[in-house]
N, CA, C and O atoms as a GROMACS GRO file, in nm:
protein
  572
    1MET      N    1   1.254   0.781   2.381
    1MET     CA    2   1.440   0.792   2.320
    1MET      C    3   1.396   0.953   2.310
    1MET      O    4   1.296   1.012   2.270
    2ARG      N    5   1.564   1.004   2.386
    2ARG     CA    6   1.586   1.170   2.325
    2ARG      C    7   1.674   1.164   2.209
    2ARG      O    8   1.764   1.082   2.189
    3ASP      N    9   1.644   1.241   2.151
    3ASP     CA   10   1.683   1.302   2.041
    3ASP      C   11   1.692   1.483   2.052
    3ASP      O   12   1.587   1.547   2.053
    4GLY      N   13   1.842   1.560   2.060
    4GLY     CA   14   1.839   1.682   2.072
    4GLY      C   15   1.737   1.732   2.222
    4GLY      O   16   1.668   1.834   2.218
    5GLY      N   17   1.742   1.664   2.318
    5GLY     CA   18   1.652   1.691   2.469
    5GLY      C   19   1.508   1.713   2.385
    5GLY      O   20   1.438   1.810   2.416
    6ASP      N   21   1.467   1.626   2.285
    6ASP     CA   22   1.281   1.608   2.181
    6ASP      C   23   1.305   1.446   2.235
    6ASP      O   24   1.398   1.365   2.243
    7CYS      N   25   1.231   1.450   2.251
    7CYS     CA   26   1.164   1.269   2.269
    7CYS      C   27   1.110   1.240   2.120
    7CYS      O   28   1.041   1.316   2.052
    8THR      N   29   1.155   1.118   2.088
    8THR     CA   30   1.173   1.062   2.018
    8THR      C   31   1.074   0.896   2.000
    8THR      O   32   1.091   0.828   2.101
    9CYS      N   33   1.002   0.841   1.920
    9CYS     CA   34   0.960   0.747   1.944
    9CYS      C   35   0.982   0.599   1.882
    9CYS      O   36   0.994   0.585   1.760
   10THR      N   37   0.987   0.473   1.983
   10THR     CA   38   1.009   0.367   1.887
   10THR      C   39   0.978   0.327   1.774
   10THR      O   40   0.863   0.308   1.734
   11VAL      N   41   1.076   0.312   1.715
   11VAL     CA   42   1.049   0.250   1.521
   11VAL      C   43   0.879   0.199   1.573
   11VAL      O   44   0.843   0.159   1.683
   12GLY      N   45   0.801   0.218   1.450
   12GLY     CA   46   0.659   0.182   1.451
   12GLY      C   47   0.539   0.238   1.558
   12GLY      O   48   0.422   0.201   1.562
   13TYR      N   49   0.585   0.309   1.617
   13TYR     CA   50   0.490   0.428   1.714
   13TYR      C   51   0.540   0.570   1.699
   13TYR      O   52   0.646   0.632   1.697
   14GLU      N   53   0.354   0.597   1.687
   14GLU     CA   54   0.415   0.727   1.713
   14GLU      C   55   0.348   0.871   1.870
   14GLU      O   56   0.324   0.820   1.979
   15LYS      N   57   0.337   0.968   1.860
   15LYS     CA   58   0.341   1.019   1.948
   15LYS      C   59   0.137   1.054   1.952
   15LYS      O   60   0.084   1.092   1.848
   16ASP      N   61   0.052   1.033   2.079
   16ASP     CA   62  -0.079   1.080   2.104
   16ASP      C   63  -0.076   1.222   2.137
   16ASP      O   64   0.030   1.272   2.175
   17ALA      N   65  -0.201   1.305   2.126
   17ALA     CA   66  -0.197   1.411   2.193
   17ALA      C   67  -0.211   1.469   2.271
   17ALA      O   68  -0.280   1.570   2.281
   18THR      N   69  -0.118   1.392   2.381
   18THR     CA   70  -0.026   1.389   2.490
   18THR      C   71   0.087   1.384   2.496
   18THR      O   72   0.167   1.422   2.582
   19GLY      N   73   0.102   1.323   2.381
   19GLY     CA   74   0.252   1.396   2.335
   19GLY      C   75   0.403   1.206   2.371
   19GLY      O   76   0.523   1.180   2.361
   20LYS      N   77   0.256   1.130   2.418
   20LYS     CA   78   0.260   0.986   2.483
   20LYS      C   79   0.330   0.907   2.347
   20LYS      O   80   0.308   0.955   2.236
   21CYS      N   81   0.408   0.796   2.360
   21CYS     CA   82   0.467   0.728   2.252
   21CYS      C   83   0.302   0.597   2.221
   21CYS      O   84   0.318   0.475   2.228
   22SER      N   85   0.235   0.628   2.207
   22SER     CA   86   0.117   0.516   2.237
   22SER      C   87   0.050   0.500   2.113
   22SER      O   88  -0.044   0.421   2.113
   23VAL      N   89   0.085   0.568   1.986
   23VAL     CA   90   0.030   0.532   1.857
   23VAL      C   91   0.096   0.444   1.768
   23VAL      O   92   0.213   0.474   1.749
   24GLU      N   93   0.034   0.291   1.676
   24GLU     CA   94   0.071   0.252   1.598
   24GLU      C   95   0.076   0.346   1.495
   24GLU      O   96  -0.015   0.426   1.472
   25GLU      N   97   0.209   0.335   1.416
   25GLU     CA   98   0.155   0.432   1.335
   25GLU      C   99   0.103   0.373   1.191
   25GLU      O  100   0.087   0.460   1.106
   26ARG      N  101   0.074   0.234   1.149
   26ARG     CA  102   0.010   0.199   1.090
   26ARG      C  103  -0.130   0.165   1.125
   26ARG      O  104  -0.212   0.083   1.084
   27ALA      N  105  -0.131   0.267   1.228
   27ALA     CA  106  -0.313   0.256   1.246
   27ALA      C  107  -0.407   0.353   1.186
   27ALA      O  108  -0.530   0.349   1.197
   28LYS      N  109  -0.310   0.476   1.095
   28LYS     CA  110  -0.410   0.564   1.046
   28LYS      C  111  -0.458   0.481   0.905
   28LYS      O  112  -0.552   0.522   0.838
   29PHE      N  113  -0.376   0.355   0.869
   29PHE     CA  114  -0.385   0.316   0.714
   29PHE      C  115  -0.495   0.193   0.732
   29PHE      O  116  -0.553   0.154   0.631
   30LEU      N  117  -0.524   0.130   0.867
   30LEU     CA  118  -0.581   0.053   0.891
   30LEU      C  119  -0.732   0.011   0.877
   30LEU      O  120  -0.789   0.012   0.986
   31GLY      N  121  -0.821  -0.031   0.757
   31GLY     CA  122  -0.970  -0.050   0.773
   31GLY      C  123  -0.968  -0.055   0.612
   31GLY      O  124  -0.880  -0.064   0.527
   32ASN      N  125  -1.126  -0.043   0.610
   32ASN     CA  126  -1.155  -0.057   0.475
   32ASN      C  127  -1.211   0.108   0.412
   32ASN      O  128  -1.294   0.184   0.462
   33TRP      N  129  -1.096   0.128   0.232
   33TRP     CA  130  -1.104   0.229   0.204
   33TRP      C  131  -1.180   0.220   0.093
   33TRP      O  132  -1.171   0.117   0.025
   34ALA      N  133  -1.313   0.375   0.035
   34ALA     CA  134  -1.352   0.274  -0.078
   34ALA      C  135  -1.330   0.385  -0.151
   34ALA      O  136  -1.316   0.479  -0.073
   35GLY      N  137  -1.320   0.418  -0.260
   35GLY     CA  138  -1.332   0.481  -0.373
   35GLY      C  139  -1.302   0.503  -0.544
   35GLY      O  140  -1.389   0.455  -0.616
   36ILE      N  141  -1.226   0.546  -0.589
   36ILE     CA  142  -1.219   0.539  -0.739
   36ILE      C  143  -1.038   0.550  -0.769
   36ILE      O  144  -0.973   0.654  -0.767
   37ILE      N  145  -0.989   0.424  -0.792
   37ILE     CA  146  -0.902   0.476  -0.860
   37ILE      C  147  -0.876   0.448  -1.010
   37ILE      O  148  -0.982   0.435  -1.071
   38THR      N  149  -0.730   0.433  -1.109
   38THR     CA  150  -0.740   0.540  -1.249
   38THR      C  151  -0.577   0.420  -1.240
   38THR      O  152  -0.471   0.414  -1.177
   39TYR      N  153  -0.656   0.344  -1.350
   39TYR     CA  154  -0.476   0.267  -1.374
   39TYR      C  155  -0.466   0.287  -1.518
   39TYR      O  156  -0.566   0.282  -1.589
   40SER      N  157  -0.315   0.316  -1.579
   40SER     CA  158  -0.309   0.334  -1.669
   40SER      C  159  -0.172   0.199  -1.732
   40SER      O  160  -0.102   0.128  -1.660
   41GLY      N  161  -0.172   0.201  -1.824
   41GLY     CA  162  -0.033   0.134  -1.893
   41GLY      C  163  -0.143  -0.004  -1.914
   41GLY      O  164  -0.264   0.006  -1.938
   42PRO      N  165  -0.063  -0.137  -1.899
   42PRO     CA  166  -0.136  -0.286  -1.918
   42PRO      C  167  -0.309  -0.285  -1.838
   42PRO      O  168  -0.417  -0.318  -1.886
   43LEU      N  169  -0.285  -0.252  -1.747
   43LEU     CA  170  -0.437  -0.257  -1.643
   43LEU      C  171  -0.488  -0.095  -1.675
   43LEU      O  172  -0.516  -0.028  -1.576
   44SER      N  173  -0.499  -0.040  -1.793
   44SER     CA  174  -0.588   0.041  -1.802
   44SER      C  175  -0.723   0.056  -1.819
   44SER      O  176  -0.786  -0.027  -1.886
   45GLY      N  177  -0.810   0.211  -1.734
   45GLY     CA  178  -0.929   0.141  -1.652
   45GLY      C  179  -0.944   0.262  -1.579
   45GLY      O  180  -0.855   0.347  -1.590
   46THR      N  181  -1.063   0.289  -1.490
   46THR     CA  182  -1.102   0.330  -1.367
   46THR      C  183  -1.231   0.264  -1.345
   46THR      O  184  -1.320   0.222  -1.419
   47GLY      N  185  -1.207   0.271  -1.190
   47GLY     CA  186  -1.304   0.184  -1.142
   47GLY      C  187  -1.301   0.188  -0.991
   47GLY      O  188  -1.210   0.242  -0.928
   48THR      N  189  -1.442   0.110  -0.919
   48THR     CA  190  -1.461   0.156  -0.788
   48THR      C  191  -1.397   0.023  -0.717
   48THR      O  192  -1.399  -0.097  -0.740
   49ILE      N  193  -1.357   0.082  -0.648
   49ILE     CA  194  -1.259  -0.016  -0.518
   49ILE      C  195  -1.345   0.002  -0.446
   49ILE      O  196  -1.439   0.079  -0.466
   50THR      N  197  -1.322  -0.099  -0.305
   50THR     CA  198  -1.303  -0.102  -0.196
   50THR      C  199  -1.158  -0.165  -0.142
   50THR      O  200  -1.123  -0.249  -0.225
   51LEU      N  201  -1.095  -0.159  -0.074
   51LEU     CA  202  -0.953  -0.168  -0.034
   51LEU      C  203  -0.944  -0.200   0.110
   51LEU      O  204  -0.967  -0.102   0.182
   52PRO      N  205  -0.910  -0.334   0.184
   52PRO     CA  206  -0.895  -0.345   0.278
   52PRO      C  207  -0.752  -0.338   0.291
   52PRO      O  208  -0.680  -0.394   0.209
   53ILE      N  209  -0.708  -0.273   0.386
   53ILE     CA  210  -0.582  -0.283   0.426
   53ILE      C  211  -0.528  -0.320   0.613
   53ILE      O  212  -0.528  -0.236   0.704
   54THR      N  213  -0.493  -0.443   0.624
   54THR     CA  214  -0.477  -0.529   0.757
   54THR      C  215  -0.330  -0.463   0.831
   54THR      O  216  -0.244  -0.378   0.814
   55GLN      N  217  -0.369  -0.562   0.915
   55GLN     CA  218  -0.200  -0.573   0.980
   55GLN      C  219  -0.134  -0.642   0.895
   55GLN      O  220  -0.184  -0.688   0.792
   56GLY      N  221   0.042  -0.662   0.948
   56GLY     CA  222   0.145  -0.696   0.892
   56GLY      C  223   0.165  -0.741   0.973
   56GLY      O  224   0.103  -0.742   1.079
   57ALA      N  225   0.300  -0.815   0.931
   57ALA     CA  226   0.354  -0.910   1.037
   57ALA      C  227   0.480  -0.848   1.178
   57ALA      O  228   0.541  -0.903   1.270
   58SER      N  229   0.464  -0.692   1.118
   58SER     CA  230   0.543  -0.621   1.205
   58SER      C  231   0.463  -0.471   1.245
   58SER      O  232   0.383  -0.407   1.177
   59LEU      N  233   0.498  -0.452   1.332
   59LEU     CA  234   0.465  -0.298   1.364
   59LEU      C  235   0.458  -0.218   1.264
   59LEU      O  236   0.366  -0.142   1.235
   60GLN      N  237   0.576  -0.241   1.200
   60GLN     CA  238   0.559  -0.127   1.030
   60GLN      C  239   0.507  -0.186   0.908
   60GLN      O  240   0.525  -0.144   0.794
   61LYS      N  241   0.434  -0.296   0.947
   61LYS     CA  242   0.387  -0.359   0.799
   61LYS      C  243   0.246  -0.402   0.830
   61LYS      O  244   0.207  -0.460   0.932
   62VAL      N  245   0.177  -0.365   0.728
   62VAL     CA  246   0.016  -0.367   0.656
   62VAL      C  247   0.048  -0.477   0.495
   62VAL      O  248   0.147  -0.505   0.427
   63VAL      N  249  -0.077  -0.507   0.493
   63VAL     CA  250  -0.128  -0.585   0.440
   63VAL      C  251  -0.268  -0.534   0.346
   63VAL      O  252  -0.381  -0.525   0.396
   64ILE      N  253  -0.226  -0.495   0.161
   64ILE     CA  254  -0.309  -0.442   0.092
   64ILE      C  255  -0.376  -0.509  -0.004
   64ILE      O  256  -0.309  -0.557  -0.096
   65ASN      N  257  -0.486  -0.522  -0.005
   65ASN     CA  258  -0.557  -0.639  -0.028
   65ASN      C  259  -0.678  -0.522  -0.186
   65ASN      O  260  -0.720  -0.406  -0.176
   66ASN      N  261  -0.693  -0.615  -0.294
   66ASN     CA  262  -0.792  -0.570  -0.380
   66ASN      C  263  -0.742  -0.462  -0.478
   66ASN      O  264  -0.830  -0.411  -0.546
   67LEU      N  265  -0.632  -0.422  -0.494
   67LEU     CA  266  -0.548  -0.317  -0.508
   67LEU      C  267  -0.549  -0.392  -0.662
   67LEU      O  268  -0.604  -0.342  -0.760
   68PHE      N  269  -0.475  -0.525  -0.660
   68PHE     CA  270  -0.412  -0.588  -0.785
   68PHE      C  271  -0.508  -0.753  -0.766
   68PHE      O  272  -0.511  -0.781  -0.646
   69THR      N  273  -0.570  -0.844  -0.840
   69THR     CA  274  -0.617  -0.944  -0.849
   69THR      C  275  -0.562  -1.042  -0.949
   69THR      O  276  -0.496  -1.011  -1.048
   70CYS      N  277  -0.600  -1.182  -0.906
   70CYS     CA  278  -0.525  -1.260  -0.970
   70CYS      C  279  -0.626  -1.379  -1.027
   70CYS      O  280  -0.604  -1.472  -0.949
   71GLN      N  281  -0.708  -1.415  -1.106
   71GLN     CA  282  -0.809  -1.484  -1.123
   71GLN      C  283  -0.912  -1.451  -1.014
   71GLN      O  284  -0.943  -1.509  -0.909
   72GLY      N  285  -0.941  -1.375  -1.055
   72GLY     CA  286  -1.080  -1.291  -0.962
   72GLY      C  287  -1.041  -1.271  -0.814
   72GLY      O  288  -1.097  -1.183  -0.749
   73ALA      N  289  -0.926  -1.369  -0.745
   73ALA     CA  290  -0.899  -1.348  -0.645
   73ALA      C  291  -0.770  -1.222  -0.604
   73ALA      O  292  -0.679  -1.184  -0.678
   74SER      N  293  -0.800  -1.176  -0.456
   74SER     CA  294  -0.714  -1.027  -0.477
   74SER      C  295  -0.588  -1.101  -0.401
   74SER      O  296  -0.588  -1.193  -0.320
   75LEU      N  297  -0.463  -1.014  -0.470
   75LEU     CA  298  -0.319  -1.070  -0.443
   75LEU      C  299  -0.285  -0.974  -0.322
   75LEU      O  300  -0.256  -0.857  -0.343
   76PRO      N  301  -0.290  -1.029  -0.188
   76PRO     CA  302  -0.260  -0.942  -0.069
   76PRO      C  303  -0.052  -0.853  -0.100
   76PRO      O  304   0.047  -0.920  -0.128
   77ILE      N  305  -0.054  -0.771  -0.091
   77ILE     CA  306   0.026  -0.688  -0.052
   77ILE      C  307   0.124  -0.656   0.079
   77ILE      O  308   0.115  -0.570   0.166
   78SER      N  309   0.192  -0.730   0.063
   78SER     CA  310   0.279  -0.636   0.221
   78SER      C  311   0.328  -0.510   0.150
   78SER      O  312   0.374  -0.494   0.037
   79ALA      N  313   0.300  -0.417   0.262
   79ALA     CA  314   0.372  -0.300   0.268
   79ALA      C  315   0.455  -0.243   0.399
   79ALA      O  316   0.448  -0.296   0.510
   80THR      N  317   0.522  -0.143   0.373
   80THR     CA  318   0.572  -0.066   0.488
   80THR      C  319   0.521   0.052   0.519
   80THR      O  320   0.464   0.120   0.433
   81VAL      N  321   0.540   0.102   0.675
   81VAL     CA  322   0.463   0.210   0.673
   81VAL      C  323   0.570   0.302   0.736
   81VAL      O  324   0.650   0.240   0.806
   82ALA      N  325   0.600   0.498   0.726
   82ALA     CA  326   0.687   0.499   0.750
   82ALA      C  327   0.616   0.678   0.805
   82ALA      O  328   0.618   0.782   0.738
   83GLY      N  329   0.570   0.660   0.920
   83GLY     CA  330   0.502   0.806   0.927
   83GLY      C  331   0.378   0.854   0.858
   83GLY      O  332   0.292   0.849   0.946
   84SER      N  333   0.328   0.894   0.757
   84SER     CA  334   0.165   0.877   0.755
   84SER      C  335   0.141   0.858   0.557
   84SER      O  336   0.057   0.896   0.475
   85ASN      N  337   0.318   0.747   0.552
   85ASN     CA  338   0.299   0.700   0.394
   85ASN      C  339   0.356   0.555   0.459
   85ASN      O  340   0.422   0.510   0.553
   86ILE      N  341   0.277   0.514   0.332
   86ILE     CA  342   0.367   0.420   0.267
   86ILE      C  343   0.391   0.434   0.127
   86ILE      O  344   0.328   0.486   0.035
   87ASN      N  345   0.540   0.349   0.140
   87ASN     CA  346   0.634   0.398  -0.025
   87ASN      C  347   0.713   0.266  -0.024
   87ASN      O  348   0.821   0.267  -0.083
   88ASN      N  349   0.668   0.140   0.042
   88ASN     CA  350   0.777   0.034  -0.001
   88ASN      C  351   0.639  -0.024  -0.034
   88ASN      O  352   0.544  -0.007   0.042
   89MET      N  353   0.628  -0.096  -0.154
   89MET     CA  354   0.558  -0.243  -0.151
   89MET      C  355   0.644  -0.376  -0.225
   89MET      O  356   0.710  -0.377  -0.329
   90ALA      N  357   0.613  -0.491  -0.125
   90ALA     CA  358   0.629  -0.603  -0.214
   90ALA      C  359   0.564  -0.600  -0.366
   90ALA      O  360   0.459  -0.560  -0.417
   91ALA      N  361   0.718  -0.682  -0.423
   91ALA     CA  362   0.643  -0.754  -0.562
   91ALA      C  363   0.542  -0.854  -0.496
   91ALA      O  364   0.534  -0.900  -0.382
   92VAL      N  365   0.461  -0.871  -0.625
   92VAL     CA  366   0.354  -1.030  -0.631
   92VAL      C  367   0.337  -1.120  -0.719
   92VAL      O  368   0.368  -1.085  -0.833
   93THR      N  369   0.303  -1.211  -0.708
   93THR     CA  370   0.328  -1.302  -0.824
   93THR      C  371   0.164  -1.415  -0.830
   93THR      O  372   0.107  -1.474  -0.738
   94CYS      N  373   0.137  -1.408  -0.957
   94CYS     CA  374  -0.001  -1.449  -0.982
   94CYS      C  375   0.060  -1.569  -1.125
   94CYS      O  376   0.115  -1.570  -1.235
   95ASP      N  377  -0.012  -1.671  -1.004
   95ASP     CA  378   0.030  -1.792  -1.131
   95ASP      C  379  -0.079  -1.855  -1.166
   95ASP      O  380  -0.123  -1.920  -1.071
   96ASP      N  381  -0.172  -1.867  -1.311
   96ASP     CA  382  -0.279  -1.885  -1.335
   96ASP      C  383  -0.296  -2.029  -1.360
   96ASP      O  384  -0.401  -2.083  -1.326
   97GLY      N  385  -0.205  -2.094  -1.415
   97GLY     CA  386  -0.191  -2.238  -1.404
   97GLY      C  387  -0.061  -2.272  -1.582
   97GLY      O  388   0.029  -2.352  -1.607
   98THR      N  389  -0.125  -2.163  -1.656
   98THR     CA  390  -0.016  -2.142  -1.833
   98THR      C  391   0.092  -2.045  -1.798
   98THR      O  392   0.209  -2.077  -1.819
   99THR      N  393   0.056  -1.900  -1.734
   99THR     CA  394   0.170  -1.792  -1.706
   99THR      C  395   0.171  -1.776  -1.584
   99THR      O  396   0.085  -1.822  -1.509
  100VAL      N  397   0.267  -1.709  -1.549
  100VAL     CA  398   0.351  -1.658  -1.432
  100VAL      C  399   0.367  -1.501  -1.421
  100VAL      O  400   0.467  -1.453  -1.473
  101SER      N  401   0.284  -1.424  -1.362
  101SER     CA  402   0.293  -1.300  -1.397
  101SER      C  403   0.369  -1.254  -1.269
  101SER      O  404   0.381  -1.336  -1.178
  102ASP      N  405   0.406  -1.165  -1.260
  102ASP     CA  406   0.457  -1.079  -1.131
  102ASP      C  407   0.464  -0.971  -1.180
  102ASP      O  408   0.489  -0.951  -1.299
  103ILE      N  409   0.440  -0.871  -1.082
  103ILE     CA  410   0.376  -0.772  -1.048
  103ILE      C  411   0.507  -0.678  -0.937
  103ILE      O  412   0.543  -0.730  -0.831
  104SER      N  413   0.569  -0.532  -0.986
  104SER     CA  414   0.662  -0.538  -0.884
  104SER      C  415   0.638  -0.357  -0.908
  104SER      O  416   0.585  -0.320  -1.012
  105PHE      N  417   0.677  -0.264  -0.810
  105PHE     CA  418   0.583  -0.134  -0.779
  105PHE      C  419   0.710  -0.040  -0.730
  105PHE      O  420   0.773  -0.072  -0.629
  106SER      N  421   0.737   0.056  -0.792
  106SER     CA  422   0.800   0.185  -0.776
  106SER      C  423   0.754   0.304  -0.766
  106SER      O  424   0.634   0.320  -0.786
  107ALA      N  425   0.834   0.415  -0.736
  107ALA     CA  426   0.763   0.512  -0.727
  107ALA      C  427   0.626   0.523  -0.597
  107ALA      O  428   0.540   0.608  -0.621
  108VAL      N  429   0.615   0.464  -0.506
  108VAL     CA  430   0.480   0.386  -0.403
  108VAL      C  431   0.520   0.561  -0.323
  108VAL      O  432   0.623   0.622  -0.294
  109SER      N  433   0.398   0.582  -0.314
  109SER     CA  434   0.323   0.697  -0.233
  109SER      C  435   0.188   0.658  -0.198
  109SER      O  436   0.102   0.686  -0.282
  110LEU      N  437   0.149   0.593  -0.080
  110LEU     CA  438   0.033   0.620  -0.011
  110LEU      C  439   0.020   0.732   0.086
  110LEU      O  440   0.108   0.783   0.154
  111THR      N  441  -0.102   0.758   0.080
  111THR     CA  442  -0.084   0.877   0.219
  111THR      C  443  -0.175   0.911   0.279
  111THR      O  444  -0.266   0.963   0.215
  112ALA      N  445  -0.188   0.896   0.432
  112ALA     CA  446  -0.325   0.891   0.491
  112ALA      C  447  -0.298   0.980   0.539
  112ALA      O  448  -0.187   1.019   0.575
  113THR      N  449  -0.450   1.054   0.551
  113THR     CA  450  -0.425   1.184   0.601
  113THR      C  451  -0.598   1.234   0.665
  113THR      O  452  -0.663   1.313   0.596
  114GLY      N  453  -0.650   1.186   0.781
  114GLY     CA  454  -0.773   1.167   0.868
  114GLY      C  455  -0.865   1.066   0.764
  114GLY      O  456  -0.803   0.967   0.726
  115SER      N  457  -0.929   1.072   0.741
  115SER     CA  458  -1.029   1.019   0.652
  115SER      C  459  -1.010   0.962   0.484
  115SER      O  460  -1.072   0.868   0.436
  116SER      N  461  -0.927   1.033   0.428
  116SER     CA  462  -0.817   1.058   0.311
  116SER      C  463  -0.726   0.932   0.326
  116SER      O  464  -0.676   0.893   0.432
  117LEU      N  465  -0.711   0.868   0.191
  117LEU     CA  466  -0.594   0.802   0.119
  117LEU      C  467  -0.577   0.809   0.001
  117LEU      O  468  -0.641   0.756  -0.089
  118SER      N  469  -0.469   0.888  -0.003
  118SER     CA  470  -0.426   0.896  -0.146
  118SER      C  471  -0.337   0.838  -0.209
  118SER      O  472  -0.232   0.843  -0.144
  119ILE      N  473  -0.321   0.763  -0.340
  119ILE     CA  474  -0.224   0.668  -0.389
  119ILE      C  475  -0.187   0.681  -0.542
  119ILE      O  476  -0.264   0.678  -0.639
  120PHE      N  477  -0.069   0.693  -0.540
  120PHE     CA  478   0.004   0.704  -0.646
  120PHE      C  479   0.129   0.565  -0.655
  120PHE      O  480   0.212   0.526  -0.572
  121LEU      N  481   0.101   0.524  -0.774
  121LEU     CA  482   0.229   0.443  -0.806
  121LEU      C  483   0.230   0.381  -0.917
  121LEU      O  484   0.132   0.358  -0.988
  122ASN      N  485   0.403   0.337  -0.947
  122ASN     CA  486   0.456   0.283  -1.076
  122ASN      C  487   0.426   0.149  -1.054
  122ASN      O  488   0.462   0.124  -0.939
  123TYR      N  489   0.380   0.052  -1.105
  123TYR     CA  490   0.369  -0.087  -1.177
  123TYR      C  491   0.436  -0.139  -1.270
  123TYR      O  492   0.395  -0.102  -1.381
  124THR      N  493   0.520  -0.207  -1.273
  124THR     CA  494   0.568  -0.314  -1.397
  124THR      C  495   0.515  -0.502  -1.382
  124THR      O  496   0.522  -0.570  -1.279
  125ILE      N  497   0.479  -0.532  -1.481
  125ILE     CA  498   0.416  -0.632  -1.509
  125ILE      C  499   0.547  -0.709  -1.568
  125ILE      O  500   0.624  -0.638  -1.633
  126SER      N  501   0.582  -0.852  -1.553
  126SER     CA  502   0.596  -0.964  -1.622
  126SER      C  503   0.540  -1.065  -1.622
  126SER      O  504   0.469  -1.113  -1.534
  127LEU      N  505   0.587  -1.127  -1.780
  127LEU     CA  506   0.497  -1.230  -1.784
  127LEU      C  507   0.601  -1.368  -1.819
  127LEU      O  508   0.636  -1.380  -1.936
  128ASP      N  509   0.645  -1.461  -1.727
  128ASP     CA  510   0.761  -1.553  -1.764
  128ASP      C  511   0.841  -1.514  -1.760
  128ASP      O  512   0.922  -1.564  -1.838
  129GLY      N  513   0.880  -1.426  -1.697
  129GLY     CA  514   1.032  -1.356  -1.675
  129GLY      C  515   1.078  -1.235  -1.784
  129GLY      O  516   1.195  -1.197  -1.783
  130VAL      N  517   0.992  -1.184  -1.866
  130VAL     CA  518   0.984  -1.118  -1.931
  130VAL      C  519   0.886  -1.010  -1.967
  130VAL      O  520   0.776  -1.035  -2.016
  131VAL      N  521   0.939  -0.867  -1.936
  131VAL     CA  522   0.838  -0.728  -1.938
  131VAL      C  523   0.727  -0.733  -2.042
  131VAL      O  524   0.727  -0.784  -2.154
  132TYR      N  525   0.672  -0.694  -2.003
  132TYR     CA  526   0.553  -0.692  -2.031
  132TYR      C  527   0.469  -0.578  -2.067
  132TYR      O  528   0.394  -0.565  -2.163
  133GLY      N  529   0.506  -0.469  -1.936
  133GLY     CA  530   0.441  -0.331  -1.943
  133GLY      C  531   0.473  -0.274  -1.835
  133GLY      O  532   0.525  -0.345  -1.749
  134SER      N  533   0.453  -0.143  -1.809
  134SER     CA  534   0.477  -0.054  -1.728
  134SER      C  535   0.298   0.064  -1.740
  134SER      O  536   0.236   0.100  -1.840
  135GLY      N  537   0.270   0.090  -1.585
  135GLY     CA  538   0.168   0.150  -1.579
  135GLY      C  539   0.189   0.229  -1.426
  135GLY      O  540   0.278   0.206  -1.344
  136THR      N  541   0.045   0.357  -1.415
  136THR     CA  542   0.032   0.364  -1.316
  136THR      C  543  -0.127   0.374  -1.210
  136THR      O  544  -0.232   0.408  -1.264
  137ALA      N  545  -0.123   0.343  -1.078
  137ALA     CA  546  -0.205   0.353  -1.060
  137ALA      C  547  -0.242   0.470  -0.952
  137ALA      O  548  -0.167   0.459  -0.855
  138THR      N  549  -0.344   0.590  -0.938
  138THR     CA  550  -0.377   0.660  -0.884
  138THR      C  551  -0.555   0.664  -0.851
  138THR      O  552  -0.648   0.605  -0.906
  139GLY      N  553  -0.546   0.796  -0.698
  139GLY     CA  554  -0.695   0.776  -0.726
  139GLY      C  555  -0.668   0.834  -0.546
  139GLY      O  556  -0.564   0.850  -0.482
  140THR      N  557  -0.802   0.852  -0.511
  140THR     CA  558  -0.803   0.906  -0.382
  140THR      C  559  -0.908   0.818  -0.313
  140THR      O  560  -0.974   0.762  -0.400
  141LEU      N  561  -0.950   0.782  -0.183
  141LEU     CA  562  -0.991   0.667  -0.152
  141LEU      C  563  -1.056   0.735  -0.007
  141LEU      O  564  -0.976   0.809   0.049
  142SER      N  565  -1.180   0.721   0.058
  142SER     CA  566  -1.227   0.732   0.222
  142SER      C  567  -1.244   0.637   0.300
  142SER      O  568  -1.264   0.536   0.232
  143LYS      N  569  -1.247   0.617   0.401
  143LYS     CA  570  -1.314   0.534   0.490
  143LYS      C  571  -1.417   0.570   0.512
  143LYS      O  572  -1.489   0.507   0.590
   0.00000   0.00000   0.00000
């Protein structure tokens, strides 16, 4: 498509080195990222993490695994890619049989630059519909 004389790519694609719209925007996020993440708030602590990011249901979607867990299992989080950033993550639910925990996200910023992924997000945990607490998750991971 043309936009003021400049070609723009179809949603979900970006230009390659030759100027063709042949690269999926989400491609830079896909793979296994490893590093240290620091959580503040109700999930306080710092630890080493492997964060697999896989393709989502559409060209603009990815699935983030291992950022949050429930009963030792990953809570897959659907997220939206926009250029070099992920700035929207869907809420997830953990039902351990006695308590239903909902985790929602705000101020999300996951930025991929080459083999580096910087993470900053705010999260809020609700237990059985009542807000339990809020915190942040920050870190820099690499492929």
